[in-house]
N, C-alpha and C positions, 0 to 999 in steps of 0.2 A: 715378586719385586714390583710388578706393575701396580698391584693394590696398595703396597706401601708407598710408592711414589704418588699415587692419587691421594692417599690419606694425608701425606705430608704437604702436598701442594694446597689442598683445601684447608688444612689446619693453619698453614702460613697465611692464606688469604683471609681466613676468619680473624686471626690475630691482628693482621695488618689493618683490616677495616675497623676493628673494634678498639684498637689502642688509641686512635686519635680521630675517628670519624665523627660524623654529625649525630652522636648519640648522647643522651643524658647520662648514661652509665659508661664507665670506662673499664675495659677488660683489665683486671688486676693480677690474676693468677690462673694458671691452668694446671690440671693434675690428671693423673691416670690412676685408676683403682681397679681392684678385682676382689671378688669374694673368694675366689679360688686361691689367690696369693694375698694373704693378709699383710699389709704394710707394717703391722705391729711387730711382725717377725723381721729381724734385721736382714736376713738373707733374702726374704721375699721383697722387702722394700728396696734392696739393692738391685734385685732382678727387675722389678717394675721400673725403677729409675733408669736403668740401662735400656730397657725395652722402649720407654717413652722418648729417650734421646733421639733427636732428629738428625738427619744427614749421616746415617751410618752405612758404610760400605757393605756390610753383611746383609742389609735389608734392601738396599737400592742397587747394588752392583757397582756403583761408583759414587763417591762422595766428593763434595766441594771442599777445598782447603779453607780454613777460617778466613783467610784474606780475600776469598772470592765469594763470601756469603752475600755480597751486594747483588749477586745475580738473582736472589730471591725476590728482590724488589722489581725486577724487570719482567716477572711472569704474570701476565694478565692483570686483572683487578686495577684498571687504570685510575679510578677516582679515589685512591687511598694513599696515605703517606707511607714512606718506607718504615720498616721495623728498625728501631735503633740498634746499632752494632752490638752494644753490650747485651741487649736482650737476645739477639741472634746467638751470641756466644753462650748464653745460658741455655738456650734451646738445644744447642748441639753438644752440650756437656750432659753428663748423667744428672737426672732430676733428683733432688735430695730432700726438699722440704716435705714434711709429713703433716697433712692437715685433713681432719675428718675422714680418716681411712684412705686417703689418696696420697700419692707421691707426686709432687709437682714442682713448678718453678714460678717465681714472681715475674711479672711482665712490666712492671714500672721501671723506668730507667733512672733510678737513684742509686748509684753505685755505693754510696756511703751506707745506705740502709741494707744492702744485700750482702750476705756472707754465705759461705758454703756449708752452713750448719743445717741441721735437720729441723730446727725450730720452725713453727708455723708463722710466717710473716703476716698472714691474714688476720689471725687473732691478736698478734702483737701490734699491728699498725692500724687496724680498723675496728671501730666500735660495732656492736651487733646491729645497730640501725643504719650503718653506713655500708653494708655489704649485702649482696644478693647472689644466690647460688643458682646455677642452671646446669642441667645435664641433657644430653641428647635423648629425645623421646621416641624416635622412630627406630626402635630395636626390640628384638625379642627378649624375653626374660633370660634365656640362655646366653645371649650375646652380652647382656648387661652384667651377668654374673662373671663371665670370662674377663672382659675388659670394658671399662667405662670411663668416660671423660667427665671432668668437673670443671666448669668455668665459673670463676668468681669475679663479680663485677663490683667496682667501687662506685657507690651511689652518693658520695660526698657532695658533688655539685647540686643534686636535688635537695639534699639535707640543708645545704647553705641557703638555697633559694627559699625553702620552706621557713627557715629561721628568719630570713629577711622579711618575708611576707607577714610572719607572725609579729615581728617588731612593728611593722607598719600598722597592722591591725590594732595592736595595743596602743600605739600612739594615737590613732584615730579615735579609739574609745575614750582615751584620756581627754582628748580635745573636746569630744562630744559631751562628756560628763562635765568638764569645766565650763563650757558654754552654757549647758543646761543649768548648772549651779549658779552661774552669774545671772542668767535671765530670771531664775526664781527668786534670787536675793533682791532684785530690783522691784519685784512686785510687792 
């Protein structure tokens, strides 16, 4: 129970700080995977989704009612914004989305785009150049085979900045070429 409480507290802190913190990438999706339990098998995916679900009495000894999930925001981590209520509700429900061999939950707070389906919102909502995947690296191979986390980050802010800078560069080149052409035509 103590290890699960520690895990949940730090996962909540990581989610809270990366949802809206001062980062260029925004945490978009989190998932739990295992090579022992393949999420391609429906019963294994259901087991992993239930195992990943936060705030379970069977793992913590006591669980918060959904209306008291605001308490998550009062635990440490002073310089981060609270997790939106709808995201908290997804985290305490069984995780259902299946992406890249992981069972997870989207963390963006757009209720219109989220459904309880098993479709992968990462590949549905983000292009391949707008997504970055990270996994914990400080674990043994055996630990990674048993249970592993996948964090998916939305890199669209960087992509938009790069596009804007590319447009400015193109504009500058066009102006430089026009000025050069005008100066040569006067000679």
